[in-house]
Predicted model as a PDB file, atoms N, CA, C, CB and O in Angstrom, pLDDT in the B-factor column:
MODEL        1                                                                  
ATOM      1  N   MET A   1      70.357  28.511 -13.233  1.00 67.00           N  
ATOM      2  CA  MET A   1      69.185  29.152 -12.639  1.00 67.00           C  
ATOM      3  C   MET A   1      68.978  30.524 -13.269  1.00 67.00           C  
ATOM      4  CB  MET A   1      69.342  29.275 -11.101  1.00 67.00           C  
ATOM      5  O   MET A   1      69.923  31.285 -13.478  1.00 67.00           O  
ATOM      6  N   SER A   2      67.734  30.812 -13.559  1.00 79.00           N  
ATOM      7  CA  SER A   2      67.380  32.143 -14.030  1.00 79.00           C  
ATOM      8  C   SER A   2      66.143  32.593 -13.272  1.00 79.00           C  
ATOM      9  CB  SER A   2      67.137  32.159 -15.575  1.00 79.00           C  
ATOM     10  O   SER A   2      65.614  31.845 -12.450  1.00 79.00           O  
ATOM     11  N   THR A   3      65.684  33.785 -13.534  1.00 80.00           N  
ATOM     12  CA  THR A   3      64.559  34.356 -12.805  1.00 80.00           C  
ATOM     13  C   THR A   3      63.400  34.602 -13.759  1.00 80.00           C  
ATOM     14  CB  THR A   3      64.968  35.666 -12.100  1.00 80.00           C  
ATOM     15  O   THR A   3      63.601  35.018 -14.900  1.00 80.00           O  
ATOM     16  N   THR A   4      62.180  34.340 -13.282  1.00 80.00           N  
ATOM     17  CA  THR A   4      60.990  34.612 -14.080  1.00 80.00           C  
ATOM     18  C   THR A   4      60.490  36.018 -13.791  1.00 80.00           C  
ATOM     19  CB  THR A   4      59.885  33.574 -13.792  1.00 80.00           C  
ATOM     20  O   THR A   4      61.051  36.722 -12.950  1.00 80.00           O  
ATOM     21  N   ALA A   5      59.433  36.429 -14.490  1.00 77.00           N  
ATOM     22  CA  ALA A   5      58.880  37.775 -14.320  1.00 77.00           C  
ATOM     23  C   ALA A   5      58.326  38.000 -12.916  1.00 77.00           C  
ATOM     24  CB  ALA A   5      57.787  38.021 -15.345  1.00 77.00           C  
ATOM     25  O   ALA A   5      58.267  39.138 -12.451  1.00 77.00           O  
ATOM     26  N   LEU A   6      57.923  36.932 -12.239  1.00 80.00           N  
ATOM     27  CA  LEU A   6      57.379  37.064 -10.884  1.00 80.00           C  
ATOM     28  C   LEU A   6      58.469  36.976  -9.824  1.00 80.00           C  
ATOM     29  CB  LEU A   6      56.331  35.991 -10.631  1.00 80.00           C  
ATOM     30  O   LEU A   6      58.170  36.985  -8.630  1.00 80.00           O  
ATOM     31  N   GLY A   7      59.724  36.893 -10.244  1.00 78.00           N  
ATOM     32  CA  GLY A   7      60.818  36.823  -9.280  1.00 78.00           C  
ATOM     33  C   GLY A   7      61.089  35.415  -8.802  1.00 78.00           C  
ATOM     34  O   GLY A   7      61.788  35.236  -7.804  1.00 78.00           O  
ATOM     35  N   HIS A   8      60.560  34.406  -9.480  1.00 84.00           N  
ATOM     36  CA  HIS A   8      60.819  33.023  -9.108  1.00 84.00           C  
ATOM     37  C   HIS A   8      62.106  32.559  -9.778  1.00 84.00           C  
ATOM     38  CB  HIS A   8      59.629  32.108  -9.502  1.00 84.00           C  
ATOM     39  O   HIS A   8      62.388  32.907 -10.925  1.00 84.00           O  
ATOM     40  N   PHE A   9      62.875  31.772  -9.046  1.00 87.00           N  
ATOM     41  CA  PHE A   9      64.052  31.155  -9.642  1.00 87.00           C  
ATOM     42  C   PHE A   9      63.589  29.891 -10.349  1.00 87.00           C  
ATOM     43  CB  PHE A   9      65.155  30.843  -8.564  1.00 87.00           C  
ATOM     44  O   PHE A   9      62.769  29.143  -9.817  1.00 87.00           O  
ATOM     45  N   ILE A  10      64.104  29.656 -11.525  1.00 88.00           N  
ATOM     46  CA  ILE A  10      63.709  28.485 -12.293  1.00 88.00           C  
ATOM     47  C   ILE A  10      64.957  27.793 -12.803  1.00 88.00           C  
ATOM     48  CB  ILE A  10      62.771  28.871 -13.466  1.00 88.00           C  
ATOM     49  O   ILE A  10      65.888  28.438 -13.285  1.00 88.00           O  
ATOM     50  N   GLY A  11      64.969  26.480 -12.692  1.00 89.00           N  
ATOM     51  CA  GLY A  11      66.133  25.735 -13.135  1.00 89.00           C  
ATOM     52  C   GLY A  11      65.779  24.330 -13.562  1.00 89.00           C  
ATOM     53  O   GLY A  11      64.659  23.862 -13.361  1.00 89.00           O  
ATOM     54  N   ILE A  12      66.743  23.675 -14.149  1.00 91.00           N  
ATOM     55  CA  ILE A  12      66.579  22.300 -14.608  1.00 91.00           C  
ATOM     56  C   ILE A  12      67.614  21.448 -13.886  1.00 91.00           C  
ATOM     57  CB  ILE A  12      66.733  22.186 -16.170  1.00 91.00           C  
ATOM     58  O   ILE A  12      68.791  21.804 -13.829  1.00 91.00           O  
ATOM     59  N   VAL A  13      67.173  20.333 -13.340  1.00 91.00           N  
ATOM     60  CA  VAL A  13      68.077  19.413 -12.646  1.00 91.00           C  
ATOM     61  C   VAL A  13      67.888  18.011 -13.205  1.00 91.00           C  
ATOM     62  CB  VAL A  13      67.826  19.430 -11.109  1.00 91.00           C  
ATOM     63  O   VAL A  13      66.827  17.668 -13.726  1.00 91.00           O  
ATOM     64  N   HIS A  14      68.937  17.213 -13.086  1.00 93.00           N  
ATOM     65  CA  HIS A  14      68.857  15.834 -13.543  1.00 93.00           C  
ATOM     66  C   HIS A  14      68.719  14.922 -12.339  1.00 93.00           C  
ATOM     67  CB  HIS A  14      70.096  15.451 -14.385  1.00 93.00           C  
ATOM     68  O   HIS A  14      69.510  14.999 -11.399  1.00 93.00           O  
ATOM     69  N   HIS A  15      67.718  14.062 -12.366  1.00 90.00           N  
ATOM     70  CA  HIS A  15      67.488  13.091 -11.305  1.00 90.00           C  
ATOM     71  C   HIS A  15      67.841  11.716 -11.856  1.00 90.00           C  
ATOM     72  CB  HIS A  15      66.005  13.139 -10.789  1.00 90.00           C  
ATOM     73  O   HIS A  15      67.507  11.391 -12.995  1.00 90.00           O  
ATOM     74  N   SER A  16      68.509  10.919 -11.052  1.00 90.00           N  
ATOM     75  CA  SER A  16      69.025   9.642 -11.557  1.00 90.00           C  
ATOM     76  C   SER A  16      67.933   8.690 -12.033  1.00 90.00           C  
ATOM     77  CB  SER A  16      69.834   8.968 -10.487  1.00 90.00           C  
ATOM     78  O   SER A  16      68.146   7.949 -12.993  1.00 90.00           O  
ATOM     79  N   THR A  17      66.768   8.693 -11.384  1.00 89.00           N  
ATOM     80  CA  THR A  17      65.717   7.757 -11.799  1.00 89.00           C  
ATOM     81  C   THR A  17      64.598   8.424 -12.592  1.00 89.00           C  
ATOM     82  CB  THR A  17      65.132   7.079 -10.587  1.00 89.00           C  
ATOM     83  O   THR A  17      63.991   7.787 -13.453  1.00 89.00           O  
ATOM     84  N   ASP A  18      64.316   9.702 -12.314  1.00 87.00           N  
ATOM     85  CA  ASP A  18      63.191  10.380 -12.968  1.00 87.00           C  
ATOM     86  C   ASP A  18      63.558  11.037 -14.292  1.00 87.00           C  
ATOM     87  CB  ASP A  18      62.626  11.417 -12.047  1.00 87.00           C  
ATOM     88  O   ASP A  18      62.689  11.204 -15.148  1.00 87.00           O  
ATOM     89  N   GLY A  19      64.793  11.406 -14.482  1.00 93.00           N  
ATOM     90  CA  GLY A  19      65.196  12.121 -15.686  1.00 93.00           C  
ATOM     91  C   GLY A  19      65.383  13.605 -15.384  1.00 93.00           C  
ATOM     92  O   GLY A  19      65.840  13.969 -14.301  1.00 93.00           O  
ATOM     93  N   TRP A  20      65.034  14.452 -16.333  1.00 94.00           N  
ATOM     94  CA  TRP A  20      65.213  15.900 -16.192  1.00 94.00           C  
ATOM     95  C   TRP A  20      63.972  16.528 -15.576  1.00 94.00           C  
ATOM     96  CB  TRP A  20      65.518  16.549 -17.558  1.00 94.00           C  
ATOM     97  O   TRP A  20      62.854  16.266 -16.019  1.00 94.00           O  
ATOM     98  N   LEU A  21      64.169  17.363 -14.546  1.00 91.00           N  
ATOM     99  CA  LEU A  21      63.058  18.029 -13.856  1.00 91.00           C  
ATOM    100  C   LEU A  21      63.208  19.535 -13.983  1.00 91.00           C  
ATOM    101  CB  LEU A  21      63.000  17.614 -12.362  1.00 91.00           C  
ATOM    102  O   LEU A  21      64.315  20.071 -13.924  1.00 91.00           O  
ATOM    103  N   CYS A  22      62.087  20.203 -14.156  1.00 89.00           N  
ATOM    104  CA  CYS A  22      62.041  21.654 -14.177  1.00 89.00           C  
ATOM    105  C   CYS A  22      61.492  22.091 -12.812  1.00 89.00           C  
ATOM    106  CB  CYS A  22      61.152  22.199 -15.380  1.00 89.00           C  
ATOM    107  O   CYS A  22      60.388  21.700 -12.435  1.00 89.00           O  
ATOM    108  N   ILE A  23      62.253  22.892 -12.081  1.00 90.00           N  
ATOM    109  CA  ILE A  23      61.874  23.268 -10.714  1.00 90.00           C  
ATOM    110  C   ILE A  23      61.855  24.785 -10.579  1.00 90.00           C  
ATOM    111  CB  ILE A  23      62.847  22.646  -9.681  1.00 90.00           C  
ATOM    112  O   ILE A  23      62.741  25.470 -11.090  1.00 90.00           O  
ATOM    113  N   THR A  24      60.830  25.317  -9.880  1.00 89.00           N  
ATOM    114  CA  THR A  24      60.780  26.752  -9.586  1.00 89.00           C  
ATOM    115  C   THR A  24      60.781  26.960  -8.081  1.00 89.00           C  
ATOM    116  CB  THR A  24      59.529  27.410 -10.226  1.00 89.00           C  
ATOM    117  O   THR A  24      60.207  26.166  -7.336  1.00 89.00           O  
ATOM    118  N   PHE A  25      61.427  28.029  -7.640  1.00 89.00           N  
ATOM    119  CA  PHE A  25      61.455  28.446  -6.239  1.00 89.00           C  
ATOM    120  C   PHE A  25      60.939  29.871  -6.170  1.00 89.00           C  
ATOM    121  CB  PHE A  25      62.897  28.336  -5.628  1.00 89.00           C  
ATOM    122  O   PHE A  25      61.346  30.716  -6.967  1.00 89.00           O  
ATOM    123  N   ASP A  26      60.042  30.150  -5.224  1.00 84.00           N  
ATOM    124  CA  ASP A  26      59.626  31.539  -5.069  1.00 84.00           C  
ATOM    125  C   ASP A  26      60.508  32.213  -4.026  1.00 84.00           C  
ATOM    126  CB  ASP A  26      58.130  31.631  -4.667  1.00 84.00           C  
ATOM    127  O   ASP A  26      61.438  31.602  -3.499  1.00 84.00           O  
ATOM    128  N   ARG A  27      60.214  33.464  -3.735  1.00 82.00           N  
ATOM    129  CA  ARG A  27      61.073  34.240  -2.826  1.00 82.00           C  
ATOM    130  C   ARG A  27      61.045  33.717  -1.395  1.00 82.00           C  
ATOM    131  CB  ARG A  27      60.653  35.696  -2.833  1.00 82.00           C  
ATOM    132  O   ARG A  27      61.988  33.939  -0.636  1.00 82.00           O  
ATOM    133  N   ARG A  28      59.970  33.024  -1.021  1.00 83.00           N  
ATOM    134  CA  ARG A  28      59.865  32.506   0.344  1.00 83.00           C  
ATOM    135  C   ARG A  28      60.527  31.140   0.503  1.00 83.00           C  
ATOM    136  CB  ARG A  28      58.409  32.414   0.749  1.00 83.00           C  
ATOM    137  O   ARG A  28      60.624  30.622   1.616  1.00 83.00           O  
ATOM    138  N   GLY A  29      60.979  30.559  -0.597  1.00 81.00           N  
ATOM    139  CA  GLY A  29      61.650  29.269  -0.517  1.00 81.00           C  
ATOM    140  C   GLY A  29      60.757  28.090  -0.871  1.00 81.00           C  
ATOM    141  O   GLY A  29      61.213  26.947  -0.864  1.00 81.00           O  
ATOM    142  N   PHE A  30      59.488  28.350  -1.182  1.00 87.00           N  
ATOM    143  CA  PHE A  30      58.617  27.259  -1.606  1.00 87.00           C  
ATOM    144  C   PHE A  30      59.017  26.834  -3.008  1.00 87.00           C  
ATOM    145  CB  PHE A  30      57.119  27.681  -1.559  1.00 87.00           C  
ATOM    146  O   PHE A  30      59.412  27.668  -3.821  1.00 87.00           O  
ATOM    147  N   TRP A  31      58.918  25.560  -3.292  1.00 87.00           N  
ATOM    148  CA  TRP A  31      59.326  25.092  -4.607  1.00 87.00           C  
ATOM    149  C   TRP A  31      58.239  24.238  -5.228  1.00 87.00           C  
ATOM    150  CB  TRP A  31      60.630  24.308  -4.519  1.00 87.00           C  
ATOM    151  O   TRP A  31      57.374  23.695  -4.542  1.00 87.00           O  
ATOM    152  N   LYS A  32      58.309  24.136  -6.544  1.00 85.00           N  
ATOM    153  CA  LYS A  32      57.346  23.357  -7.311  1.00 85.00           C  
ATOM    154  C   LYS A  32      58.108  22.623  -8.405  1.00 85.00           C  
ATOM    155  CB  LYS A  32      56.219  24.264  -7.913  1.00 85.00           C  
ATOM    156  O   LYS A  32      58.919  23.216  -9.116  1.00 85.00           O  
ATOM    157  N   SER A  33      57.841  21.336  -8.533  1.00 86.00           N  
ATOM    158  CA  SER A  33      58.496  20.533  -9.559  1.00 86.00           C  
ATOM    159  C   SER A  33      57.476  20.183 -10.634  1.00 86.00           C  
ATOM    160  CB  SER A  33      59.126  19.245  -8.949  1.00 86.00           C  
ATOM    161  O   SER A  33      56.324  19.874 -10.330  1.00 86.00           O  
ATOM    162  N   TYR A  34      57.897  20.232 -11.869  1.00 85.00           N  
ATOM    163  CA  TYR A  34      57.023  19.893 -12.983  1.00 85.00           C  
ATOM    164  C   TYR A  34      57.324  18.479 -13.456  1.00 85.00           C  
ATOM    165  CB  TYR A  34      57.188  20.901 -14.140  1.00 85.00           C  
ATOM    166  O   TYR A  34      58.339  17.898 -13.072  1.00 85.00           O  
ATOM    167  N   ALA A  35      56.460  17.931 -14.275  1.00 84.00           N  
ATOM    168  CA  ALA A  35      56.585  16.551 -14.742  1.00 84.00           C  
ATOM    169  C   ALA A  35      57.989  16.276 -15.285  1.00 84.00           C  
ATOM    170  CB  ALA A  35      55.534  16.258 -15.823  1.00 84.00           C  
ATOM    171  O   ALA A  35      58.561  17.121 -15.973  1.00 84.00           O  
ATOM    172  N   PRO A  36      58.539  15.118 -14.985  1.00 91.00           N  
ATOM    173  CA  PRO A  36      59.889  14.801 -15.476  1.00 91.00           C  
ATOM    174  C   PRO A  36      59.909  14.610 -16.995  1.00 91.00           C  
ATOM    175  CB  PRO A  36      60.419  13.535 -14.787  1.00 91.00           C  
ATOM    176  O   PRO A  36      58.920  14.202 -17.606  1.00 91.00           O  
ATOM    177  N   PHE A  37      61.057  14.916 -17.576  1.00 92.00           N  
ATOM    178  CA  PHE A  37      61.237  14.780 -19.019  1.00 92.00           C  
ATOM    179  C   PHE A  37      62.392  13.841 -19.298  1.00 92.00           C  
ATOM    180  CB  PHE A  37      61.482  16.154 -19.682  1.00 92.00           C  
ATOM    181  O   PHE A  37      63.322  13.732 -18.500  1.00 92.00           O  
ATOM    182  N   ARG A  38      62.329  13.165 -20.435  1.00 93.00           N  
ATOM    183  CA  ARG A  38      63.392  12.218 -20.792  1.00 93.00           C  
ATOM    184  C   ARG A  38      64.655  12.928 -21.258  1.00 93.00           C  
ATOM    185  CB  ARG A  38      62.909  11.270 -21.880  1.00 93.00           C  
ATOM    186  O   ARG A  38      65.766  12.486 -20.964  1.00 93.00           O  
ATOM    187  N   THR A  39      64.486  14.026 -21.983  1.00 93.00           N  
ATOM    188  CA  THR A  39      65.661  14.720 -22.513  1.00 93.00           C  
ATOM    189  C   THR A  39      65.766  16.127 -21.933  1.00 93.00           C  
ATOM    190  CB  THR A  39      65.602  14.782 -24.049  1.00 93.00           C  
ATOM    191  O   THR A  39      64.778  16.713 -21.489  1.00 93.00           O  
ATOM    192  N   LYS A  40      66.972  16.646 -21.949  1.00 93.00           N  
ATOM    193  CA  LYS A  40      67.202  18.000 -21.456  1.00 93.00           C  
ATOM    194  C   LYS A  40      66.503  19.022 -22.354  1.00 93.00           C  
ATOM    195  CB  LYS A  40      68.712  18.298 -21.379  1.00 93.00           C  
ATOM    196  O   LYS A  40      66.031  20.051 -21.869  1.00 93.00           O  
ATOM    197  N   ALA A  41      66.434  18.747 -23.656  1.00 94.00           N  
ATOM    198  CA  ALA A  41      65.784  19.673 -24.593  1.00 94.00           C  
ATOM    199  C   ALA A  41      64.300  19.842 -24.262  1.00 94.00           C  
ATOM    200  CB  ALA A  41      65.945  19.171 -26.040  1.00 94.00           C  
ATOM    201  O   ALA A  41      63.770  20.950 -24.342  1.00 94.00           O  
ATOM    202  N   GLU A  42      63.630  18.751 -23.890  1.00 93.00           N  
ATOM    203  CA  GLU A  42      62.217  18.847 -23.504  1.00 93.00           C  
ATOM    204  C   GLU A  42      62.065  19.683 -22.242  1.00 93.00           C  
ATOM    205  CB  GLU A  42      61.613  17.444 -23.288  1.00 93.00           C  
ATOM    206  O   GLU A  42      61.131  20.476 -22.131  1.00 93.00           O  
ATOM    207  N   ALA A  43      62.977  19.511 -21.290  1.00 92.00           N  
ATOM    208  CA  ALA A  43      62.936  20.291 -20.049  1.00 92.00           C  
ATOM    209  C   ALA A  43      63.177  21.772 -20.335  1.00 92.00           C  
ATOM    210  CB  ALA A  43      63.984  19.766 -19.045  1.00 92.00           C  
ATOM    211  O   ALA A  43      62.550  22.634 -19.720  1.00 92.00           O  
ATOM    212  N   MET A  44      64.085  22.069 -21.269  1.00 92.00           N  
ATOM    213  CA  MET A  44      64.352  23.468 -21.635  1.00 92.00           C  
ATOM    214  C   MET A  44      63.115  24.090 -22.282  1.00 92.00           C  
ATOM    215  CB  MET A  44      65.568  23.562 -22.597  1.00 92.00           C  
ATOM    216  O   MET A  44      62.817  25.262 -22.052  1.00 92.00           O  
ATOM    217  N   LYS A  45      62.401  23.316 -23.084  1.00 93.00           N  
ATOM    218  CA  LYS A  45      61.182  23.804 -23.723  1.00 93.00           C  
ATOM    219  C   LYS A  45      60.126  24.124 -22.659  1.00 93.00           C  
ATOM    220  CB  LYS A  45      60.640  22.758 -24.735  1.00 93.00           C  
ATOM    221  O   LYS A  45      59.442  25.144 -22.749  1.00 93.00           O  
ATOM    222  N   GLU A  46      59.995  23.255 -21.659  1.00 91.00           N  
ATOM    223  CA  GLU A  46      59.051  23.483 -20.563  1.00 91.00           C  
ATOM    224  C   GLU A  46      59.449  24.720 -19.762  1.00 91.00           C  
ATOM    225  CB  GLU A  46      58.982  22.249 -19.641  1.00 91.00           C  
ATOM    226  O   GLU A  46      58.591  25.501 -19.350  1.00 91.00           O  
ATOM    227  N   ARG A  47      60.753  24.898 -19.542  1.00 91.00           N  
ATOM    228  CA  ARG A  47      61.250  26.065 -18.805  1.00 91.00           C  
ATOM    229  C   ARG A  47      60.862  27.355 -19.532  1.00 91.00           C  
ATOM    230  CB  ARG A  47      62.790  25.987 -18.632  1.00 91.00           C  
ATOM    231  O   ARG A  47      60.426  28.316 -18.899  1.00 91.00           O  
ATOM    232  N   ARG A  48      61.018  27.377 -20.847  1.00 92.00           N  
ATOM    233  CA  ARG A  48      60.628  28.558 -21.627  1.00 92.00           C  
ATOM    234  C   ARG A  48      59.120  28.791 -21.551  1.00 92.00           C  
ATOM    235  CB  ARG A  48      61.063  28.399 -23.096  1.00 92.00           C  
ATOM    236  O   ARG A  48      58.673  29.935 -21.470  1.00 92.00           O  
ATOM    237  N   ARG A  49      58.332  27.707 -21.575  1.00 92.00           N  
ATOM    238  CA  ARG A  49      56.878  27.831 -21.489  1.00 92.00           C  
ATOM    239  C   ARG A  49      56.472  28.430 -20.139  1.00 92.00           C  
ATOM    240  CB  ARG A  49      56.204  26.453 -21.692  1.00 92.00           C  
ATOM    241  O   ARG A  49      55.596  29.293 -20.083  1.00 92.00           O  
ATOM    242  N   ILE A  50      57.094  27.983 -19.071  1.00 90.00           N  
ATOM    243  CA  ILE A  50      56.793  28.496 -17.726  1.00 90.00           C  
ATOM    244  C   ILE A  50      57.162  29.976 -17.638  1.00 90.00           C  
ATOM    245  CB  ILE A  50      57.555  27.682 -16.640  1.00 90.00           C  
ATOM    246  O   ILE A  50      56.393  30.777 -17.107  1.00 90.00           O  
ATOM    247  N   LYS A  51      58.345  30.344 -18.160  1.00 91.00           N  
ATOM    248  CA  LYS A  51      58.768  31.743 -18.114  1.00 91.00           C  
ATOM    249  C   LYS A  51      57.795  32.636 -18.888  1.00 91.00           C  
ATOM    250  CB  LYS A  51      60.189  31.891 -18.683  1.00 91.00           C  
ATOM    251  O   LYS A  51      57.458  33.730 -18.435  1.00 91.00           O  
ATOM    252  N   ARG A  52      57.343  32.163 -20.064  1.00 92.00           N  
ATOM    253  CA  ARG A  52      56.401  32.924 -20.875  1.00 92.00           C  
ATOM    254  C   ARG A  52      55.070  33.080 -20.146  1.00 92.00           C  
ATOM    255  CB  ARG A  52      56.189  32.243 -22.235  1.00 92.00           C  
ATOM    256  O   ARG A  52      54.485  34.163 -20.148  1.00 92.00           O  
ATOM    257  N   PHE A  53      54.586  31.998 -19.519  1.00 90.00           N  
ATOM    258  CA  PHE A  53      53.329  32.035 -18.780  1.00 90.00           C  
ATOM    259  C   PHE A  53      53.410  33.039 -17.632  1.00 90.00           C  
ATOM    260  CB  PHE A  53      52.979  30.638 -18.244  1.00 90.00           C  
ATOM    261  O   PHE A  53      52.498  33.845 -17.447  1.00 90.00           O  
ATOM    262  N   GLU A  54      54.498  32.995 -16.860  1.00 88.00           N  
ATOM    263  CA  GLU A  54      54.627  33.907 -15.719  1.00 88.00           C  
ATOM    264  C   GLU A  54      54.799  35.354 -16.169  1.00 88.00           C  
ATOM    265  CB  GLU A  54      55.807  33.495 -14.844  1.00 88.00           C  
ATOM    266  O   GLU A  54      54.361  36.272 -15.476  1.00 88.00           O  
ATOM    267  N   GLN A  55      55.428  35.566 -17.315  1.00 91.00           N  
ATOM    268  CA  GLN A  55      55.570  36.923 -17.834  1.00 91.00           C  
ATOM    269  C   GLN A  55      54.199  37.494 -18.193  1.00 91.00           C  
ATOM    270  CB  GLN A  55      56.503  36.940 -19.066  1.00 91.00           C  
ATOM    271  O   GLN A  55      53.903  38.649 -17.887  1.00 91.00           O  
ATOM    272  N   GLU A  56      53.365  36.680 -18.843  1.00 91.00           N  
ATOM    273  CA  GLU A  56      52.012  37.113 -19.210  1.00 91.00           C  
ATOM    274  C   GLU A  56      51.177  37.369 -17.961  1.00 91.00           C  
ATOM    275  CB  GLU A  56      51.326  36.058 -20.101  1.00 91.00           C  
ATOM    276  O   GLU A  56      50.431  38.347 -17.901  1.00 91.00           O  
ATOM    277  N   TYR A  57      51.301  36.492 -16.964  1.00 89.00           N  
ATOM    278  CA  TYR A  57      50.569  36.653 -15.701  1.00 89.00           C  
ATOM    279  C   TYR A  57      50.984  37.946 -15.008  1.00 89.00           C  
ATOM    280  CB  TYR A  57      50.815  35.445 -14.767  1.00 89.00           C  
ATOM    281  O   TYR A  57      50.128  38.684 -14.519  1.00 89.00           O  
ATOM    282  N   ALA A  58      52.279  38.230 -14.959  1.00 88.00           N  
ATOM    283  CA  ALA A  58      52.773  39.448 -14.311  1.00 88.00           C  
ATOM    284  C   ALA A  58      52.279  40.690 -15.046  1.00 88.00           C  
ATOM    285  CB  ALA A  58      54.312  39.444 -14.255  1.00 88.00           C  
ATOM    286  O   ALA A  58      51.926  41.687 -14.416  1.00 88.00           O  
ATOM    287  N   ARG A  59      52.251  40.633 -16.380  1.00 89.00           N  
ATOM    288  CA  ARG A  59      51.779  41.769 -17.167  1.00 89.00           C  
ATOM    289  C   ARG A  59      50.321  42.073 -16.845  1.00 89.00           C  
ATOM    290  CB  ARG A  59      51.946  41.492 -18.668  1.00 89.00           C  
ATOM    291  O   ARG A  59      49.956  43.234 -16.663  1.00 89.00           O  
ATOM    292  N   LYS A  60      49.488  41.043 -16.774  1.00 89.00           N  
ATOM    293  CA  LYS A  60      48.065  41.242 -16.465  1.00 89.00           C  
ATOM    294  C   LYS A  60      47.886  41.779 -15.047  1.00 89.00           C  
ATOM    295  CB  LYS A  60      47.286  39.921 -16.633  1.00 89.00           C  
ATOM    296  O   LYS A  60      47.069  42.668 -14.807  1.00 89.00           O  
ATOM    297  N   ARG A  61      48.672  41.221 -14.099  1.00 86.00           N  
ATOM    298  CA  ARG A  61      48.573  41.667 -12.706  1.00 86.00           C  
ATOM    299  C   ARG A  61      48.980  43.128 -12.568  1.00 86.00           C  
ATOM    300  CB  ARG A  61      49.447  40.792 -11.799  1.00 86.00           C  
ATOM    301  O   ARG A  61      48.343  43.887 -11.837  1.00 86.00           O  
ATOM    302  N   PHE A  62      50.045  43.526 -13.273  1.00 85.00           N  
ATOM    303  CA  PHE A  62      50.509  44.900 -13.218  1.00 85.00           C  
ATOM    304  C   PHE A  62      49.464  45.834 -13.827  1.00 85.00           C  
ATOM    305  CB  PHE A  62      51.855  45.044 -13.946  1.00 85.00           C  
ATOM    306  O   PHE A  62      49.234  46.929 -13.314  1.00 85.00           O  
ATOM    307  N   ALA A  63      48.833  45.403 -14.919  1.00 86.00           N  
ATOM    308  CA  ALA A  63      47.813  46.232 -15.573  1.00 86.00           C  
ATOM    309  C   ALA A  63      46.620  46.434 -14.648  1.00 86.00           C  
ATOM    310  CB  ALA A  63      47.356  45.589 -16.899  1.00 86.00           C  
ATOM    311  O   ALA A  63      46.083  47.539 -14.569  1.00 86.00           O  
ATOM    312  N   LYS A  64      46.202  45.393 -13.955  1.00 85.00           N  
ATOM    313  CA  LYS A  64      45.076  45.507 -13.019  1.00 85.00           C  
ATOM    314  C   LYS A  64      45.407  46.477 -11.892  1.00 85.00           C  
ATOM    315  CB  LYS A  64      44.712  44.126 -12.437  1.00 85.00           C  
ATOM    316  O   LYS A  64      44.568  47.280 -11.483  1.00 85.00           O  
ATOM    317  N   ARG A  65      46.648  46.396 -11.392  1.00 83.00           N  
ATOM    318  CA  ARG A  65      47.074  47.287 -10.304  1.00 83.00           C  
ATOM    319  C   ARG A  65      47.080  48.738 -10.779  1.00 83.00           C  
ATOM    320  CB  ARG A  65      48.480  46.887  -9.786  1.00 83.00           C  
ATOM    321  O   ARG A  65      46.677  49.636 -10.040  1.00 83.00           O  
ATOM    322  N   ALA A  66      47.537  48.969 -12.012  1.00 83.00           N  
ATOM    323  CA  ALA A  66      47.598  50.315 -12.553  1.00 83.00           C  
ATOM    324  C   ALA A  66      46.194  50.906 -12.707  1.00 83.00           C  
ATOM    325  CB  ALA A  66      48.325  50.312 -13.897  1.00 83.00           C  
ATOM    326  O   ALA A  66      45.978  52.087 -12.434  1.00 83.00           O  
ATOM    327  N   VAL A  67      45.244  50.074 -13.146  1.00 84.00           N  
ATOM    328  CA  VAL A  67      43.863  50.545 -13.292  1.00 84.00           C  
ATOM    329  C   VAL A  67      43.291  50.907 -11.932  1.00 84.00           C  
ATOM    330  CB  VAL A  67      42.984  49.475 -13.977  1.00 84.00           C  
ATOM    331  O   VAL A  67      42.616  51.927 -11.800  1.00 84.00           O  
ATOM    332  N   ARG A  68      43.548  50.091 -10.922  1.00 83.00           N  
ATOM    333  CA  ARG A  68      43.042  50.396  -9.569  1.00 83.00           C  
ATOM    334  C   ARG A  68      43.635  51.708  -9.046  1.00 83.00           C  
ATOM    335  CB  ARG A  68      43.374  49.237  -8.590  1.00 83.00           C  
ATOM    336  O   ARG A  68      42.930  52.507  -8.431  1.00 83.00           O  
ATOM    337  N   MET A  69      44.935  51.929  -9.292  1.00 83.00           N  
ATOM    338  CA  MET A  69      45.590  53.152  -8.826  1.00 83.00           C  
ATOM    339  C   MET A  69      45.002  54.381  -9.530  1.00 83.00           C  
ATOM    340  CB  MET A  69      47.114  53.073  -9.067  1.00 83.00           C  
ATOM    341  O   MET A  69      44.830  55.432  -8.913  1.00 83.00           O  
ATOM    342  N   MET A  70      44.700  54.243 -10.818  1.00 84.00           N  
ATOM    343  CA  MET A  70      44.128  55.362 -11.565  1.00 84.00           C  
ATOM    344  C   MET A  70      42.720  55.680 -11.054  1.00 84.00           C  
ATOM    345  CB  MET A  70      44.093  55.043 -13.076  1.00 84.00           C  
ATOM    346  O   MET A  70      42.338  56.847 -10.966  1.00 84.00           O  
ATOM    347  N   LYS A  71      41.958  54.647 -10.722  1.00 83.00           N  
ATOM    348  CA  LYS A  71      40.605  54.871 -10.202  1.00 83.00           C  
ATOM    349  C   LYS A  71      40.661  55.580  -8.851  1.00 83.00           C  
ATOM    350  CB  LYS A  71      39.845  53.532 -10.070  1.00 83.00           C  
ATOM    351  O   LYS A  71      39.843  56.457  -8.574  1.00 83.00           O  
ATOM    352  N   LYS A  72      41.621  55.205  -8.014  1.00 81.00           N  
ATOM    353  CA  LYS A  72      41.756  55.815  -6.687  1.00 81.00           C  
ATOM    354  C   LYS A  72      42.151  57.290  -6.784  1.00 81.00           C  
ATOM    355  CB  LYS A  72      42.794  55.051  -5.855  1.00 81.00           C  
ATOM    356  O   LYS A  72      41.694  58.127  -6.007  1.00 81.00           O  
ATOM    357  N   SER A  73      43.016  57.582  -7.763  1.00 76.00           N  
ATOM    358  CA  SER A  73      43.527  58.956  -7.859  1.00 76.00           C  
ATOM    359  C   SER A  73      42.494  59.916  -8.469  1.00 76.00           C  
ATOM    360  CB  SER A  73      44.811  58.978  -8.697  1.00 76.00           C  
ATOM    361  O   SER A  73      42.683  61.132  -8.454  1.00 76.00           O  
ATOM    362  N   GLY A  74      41.414  59.361  -8.999  1.00 64.00           N  
ATOM    363  CA  GLY A  74      40.330  60.223  -9.435  1.00 64.00           C  
ATOM    364  C   GLY A  74      40.247  60.353 -10.895  1.00 64.00           C  
ATOM    365  O   GLY A  74      39.373  61.055 -11.404  1.00 64.00           O  
TER     366      GLY A  74                                                      
ENDMDL                                                                          
END                                                                             
């Protein structure tokens, strides 16, 4: 398990019938499963893609917040 930029835990698990699953958990305990993969390498690639996506999303969200704070301060 590792953590994404938004503070979500992300991991890869093996399911006996579905194969490899990429799963994320947020801080409240909600979880999301992504499409199953046949190999662990494909699941690792998806995990990296999700981490990159959330990092970009967090960067944009932080930038928007900073602009709002600057506008408020005058």
